[in-house]
C-alpha positions as CSV (number, residue, x, y, z in Angstrom):
1,M,-0.7,20.4,-4.1
2,A,1.1,17.1,-4.0
3,R,4.1,18.7,-2.4
4,A,1.9,20.3,0.3
5,H,0.4,17.1,1.3
6,S,3.1,14.4,1.1
7,T,6.8,14.3,1.8
8,T,6.8,10.6,0.9
9,W,5.2,10.7,-2.6
10,Y,6.1,14.1,-4.0
11,D,9.6,13.2,-5.2
12,P,8.6,9.9,-6.8
13,I,5.8,11.6,-8.6
14,M,8.0,14.4,-9.9
15,R,10.5,11.8,-11.3
16,M,7.8,10.3,-13.5
17,P,8.0,10.9,-17.3
18,P,5.3,12.9,-19.1
19,R,1.8,11.4,-19.2
20,L,2.8,9.0,-16.3
21,N,3.6,12.1,-14.2
22,E,0.0,13.4,-14.8
23,A,-1.5,10.0,-14.2
24,C,0.4,9.5,-10.9
25,T,-0.3,13.1,-9.8
26,G,-4.0,12.9,-10.4
27,T,-4.2,9.4,-8.9
28,Y,-2.4,10.4,-5.7
29,L,-4.5,13.6,-5.2
30,M,-7.7,11.6,-5.7
31,L,-6.6,9.1,-3.1
32,R,-5.6,12.0,-0.8
33,A,-9.1,13.5,-1.3
34,I,-11.1,10.5,-0.3
35,D,-8.7,9.8,2.6
36,E,-9.4,13.3,3.9
37,I,-13.1,12.7,3.8
38,E,-12.6,9.4,5.7
39,D,-10.5,10.9,8.5
40,H,-12.0,14.4,8.8
41,P,-12.4,15.2,12.5
42,D,-15.1,17.9,12.0
43,I,-17.5,15.9,9.9
44,P,-19.9,13.5,11.6
45,A,-19.5,9.8,10.7
46,G,-22.8,9.6,9.0
47,D,-22.0,12.6,6.8
48,R,-18.6,11.1,5.9
49,V,-20.3,7.8,4.9
50,L,-22.8,9.6,2.7
51,L,-20.2,11.8,1.1
52,L,-17.9,8.9,0.3
53,R,-20.8,7.0,-1.2
54,Q,-21.8,10.0,-3.3
55,V,-18.2,10.4,-4.6
56,S,-18.2,6.7,-5.4
57,I,-21.4,7.0,-7.4
58,A,-20.2,10.1,-9.2
59,L,-17.1,8.3,-10.3
60,Q,-19.1,5.4,-11.6
61,T,-21.5,7.6,-13.5
62,Q,-18.7,9.9,-14.9
63,G,-20.0,13.0,-13.0
64,D,-18.8,16.3,-14.4
65,A,-17.0,19.1,-12.5
66,A,-20.3,20.8,-11.6
67,H,-21.5,17.5,-10.0
68,F,-18.4,17.1,-7.8
69,D,-18.5,20.8,-6.9
70,S,-22.1,20.4,-5.7
71,L,-21.1,17.5,-3.5
72,M,-18.3,19.4,-1.9
73,R,-20.2,22.7,-1.5
74,G,-21.9,21.5,1.6
75,H,-18.6,20.9,3.3
76,P,-16.5,24.1,3.3
77,E,-14.3,22.6,6.0
78,L,-12.8,20.2,3.5
79,L,-9.3,21.2,2.4
80,D,-8.3,22.3,-1.1
81,V,-7.2,18.8,-2.1
82,T,-10.7,17.4,-1.7
83,Q,-12.5,20.5,-3.1
84,G,-10.4,20.0,-6.2
85,L,-11.4,16.4,-6.9
86,A,-12.8,17.1,-10.4
87,Q,-9.5,18.9,-11.3
88,W,-7.4,15.9,-10.2
89,I,-9.5,13.6,-12.4
90,S,-9.0,15.9,-15.3
91,L,-5.2,15.6,-15.0
92,I,-5.2,11.9,-15.8
93,P,-4.8,11.0,-19.5
94,P,-8.2,9.9,-20.8
95,D,-7.1,6.5,-21.9
96,I,-6.4,5.4,-18.3
97,A,-8.7,7.7,-16.4
98,P,-11.7,5.2,-16.4
99,R,-9.5,2.6,-14.7
100,V,-8.4,5.0,-12.1
101,C,-11.9,6.2,-11.4
102,E,-13.2,2.6,-11.1
103,A,-10.5,1.9,-8.5
104,I,-11.1,5.1,-6.5
105,S,-14.8,4.5,-6.6
106,A,-14.3,1.0,-5.0
107,M,-11.9,2.4,-2.5
108,A,-14.4,5.2,-1.5
109,D,-17.0,2.5,-0.9
110,R,-14.7,0.5,1.3
111,M,-13.7,3.6,3.3
112,A,-17.4,4.3,3.9
113,D,-17.7,0.7,5.3
114,W,-14.8,1.3,7.7
115,V,-16.3,4.6,8.9
116,L,-19.5,2.8,9.6
117,K,-17.6,0.2,11.6
118,D,-15.8,3.0,13.5
119,F,-12.5,1.3,12.3
120,R,-13.0,-1.5,14.7
121,I,-10.6,-4.3,13.9
122,H,-11.3,-7.5,15.9
123,N,-9.0,-10.1,14.4
124,R,-6.4,-10.9,11.8
125,A,-9.0,-11.2,9.0
126,D,-10.3,-7.7,9.8
127,L,-6.7,-6.4,9.7
128,D,-6.1,-8.1,6.3
129,R,-9.2,-6.5,4.9
130,Y,-8.2,-3.0,6.2
131,T,-4.6,-3.1,5.0
132,Y,-5.9,-4.4,1.6
133,A,-8.5,-1.7,1.3
134,V,-6.0,1.1,2.1
135,G,-2.6,-0.2,1.0
136,S,-2.8,-3.1,-1.3
137,A,-5.6,-1.7,-3.5
138,T,-3.4,1.4,-4.0
139,V,-0.4,-0.6,-5.1
140,L,-2.6,-2.7,-7.5
141,L,-3.9,0.5,-9.1
142,F,-0.3,1.7,-9.7
143,C,0.5,-1.7,-11.2
144,D,-2.2,-0.9,-13.8
145,L,-0.5,2.5,-14.4
146,W,2.9,0.9,-15.0
147,S,1.3,-1.6,-17.4
148,W,-0.6,1.2,-19.2
149,Y,2.4,3.3,-19.6
150,D,5.1,0.9,-21.0
151,G,3.7,-2.6,-20.5
152,A,5.8,-3.2,-17.4
153,H,4.8,-6.4,-15.6
154,S,4.2,-6.5,-11.9
155,Q,3.9,-9.4,-9.5
156,R,0.5,-8.4,-8.2
157,T,0.3,-11.0,-5.5
158,H,3.5,-9.6,-4.0
159,G,2.2,-6.2,-4.6
160,I,-0.6,-6.9,-2.2
161,A,2.0,-7.7,0.5
162,F,3.9,-4.6,-0.4
163,G,0.7,-2.5,0.2
164,R,0.1,-4.3,3.4
165,L,3.7,-3.6,4.6
166,L,3.4,0.1,3.9
167,Q,0.0,0.3,5.7
168,A,1.2,-1.8,8.7
169,V,4.2,0.4,9.2
170,N,2.0,3.5,9.0
171,I,-0.2,2.0,11.7
172,L,2.8,1.3,13.9
173,L,4.2,4.8,13.4
174,D,0.9,6.6,13.9
175,R,-0.5,4.6,16.8
176,E,-0.2,7.4,19.4
177,E,-1.8,9.9,17.0
178,D,-4.6,7.5,16.2
179,A,-5.2,6.8,19.9
180,E,-5.8,10.5,20.4
181,R,-8.7,10.1,18.0
182,G,-10.0,7.1,19.8
183,I,-8.9,4.7,17.1
184,D,-6.7,1.5,17.4
185,F,-6.0,-0.4,14.3
186,L,-4.5,-3.4,16.2
187,P,-6.8,-6.4,16.4
188,T,-8.3,-7.1,19.8
189,D,-5.8,-8.7,22.2
190,W,-2.9,-8.0,19.9
191,D,0.1,-6.1,21.3
192,F,2.7,-4.0,19.6
193,S,5.0,-7.0,19.0
194,Q,2.3,-8.9,17.2
195,M,1.7,-6.0,14.8
196,I,5.4,-5.8,14.1
197,A,5.4,-9.6,13.4
198,Y,2.5,-9.0,10.9
199,A,4.5,-6.3,9.1
200,Q,7.5,-8.6,9.0
201,Q,5.4,-11.3,7.5
202,Q,4.6,-9.0,4.6
203,A,8.2,-7.8,4.2
204,C,9.5,-10.8,2.3
205,D,6.9,-10.7,-0.5
206,A,7.2,-7.0,-0.6
207,R,10.9,-7.4,-1.3
208,H,10.0,-9.8,-4.2
209,Y,7.6,-7.2,-5.6
210,I,10.4,-4.5,-5.7
211,D,13.1,-6.9,-6.9
212,T,11.0,-8.2,-9.8
213,L,10.2,-4.7,-11.2
214,R,12.2,-4.0,-14.2
215,P,14.3,-0.8,-14.1
216,G,12.1,2.2,-15.0
217,P,9.3,4.3,-13.6
218,A,7.8,1.6,-11.3
219,T,11.1,1.0,-9.6
220,D,11.8,4.8,-9.4
221,F,8.4,5.3,-7.8
222,F,8.3,2.6,-5.2
223,A,12.0,2.0,-4.2
224,G,12.2,5.0,-1.9
225,P,9.0,4.3,0.0
226,H,10.0,0.6,0.3
227,I,13.4,1.6,1.8
228,R,11.7,4.0,4.3
229,A,9.2,1.3,5.3
230,Q,11.9,-1.3,5.9
231,T,14.1,1.2,7.8
232,A,11.2,2.2,10.0
233,L,10.3,-1.5,10.6
234,Q,13.8,-2.3,11.6
235,R,13.9,0.6,14.0
236,L,10.5,-0.3,15.5
237,S,11.7,-4.0,15.9
238,H,14.9,-3.0,17.7
239,P,14.2,0.3,19.5
240,A,17.3,0.1,21.6
241,A,19.6,-0.5,18.6
């Protein structure tokens, strides 16, 4: 399932050692599931908000598989990754699963807020909130997985910048596709060059995050996506090169 839905994250996940492999796989698929709800083109915004809130509550109250199945039953248009949310939770080792569920619950609530706002980003502060909610919060969750697995320390402040870099580059790469859905993640009155400058501002601290990871699973997981983000940003910054 991870391979079917991500060319970016499948290989890093498969390189993880036992237990961390299951934790990363389950976490990724849970993130993919709520992301699919947030972006689904065939579900009205109000229904997406309600479903994200219900998923958040179910994660807080340790809902069982039957509970999650009942939530999804009313939305047969959702793909297998979302329909299997309870299964992805069960993949995660029980001694770290509560932390993952807590983080995904908070992220689902933030996603519901952005659906309510129709993803309207008016200024730099809005952009910071959005890139934190989608990118930085994910990196911080994986920081907790590294610490749980082998005590690896992460520079969490720099991890926030790393998450913002990944999300900013995604916004730049996906802008035409997003425009077809009527969504523009650039702040009002910003142009493409200002968004590139925003991503470049995150790049320095993102590099510190990667450089301060000790050799091991965390580096293996994030090094490839970091290189791809930097390469894409360089290409976007110098399109004629």
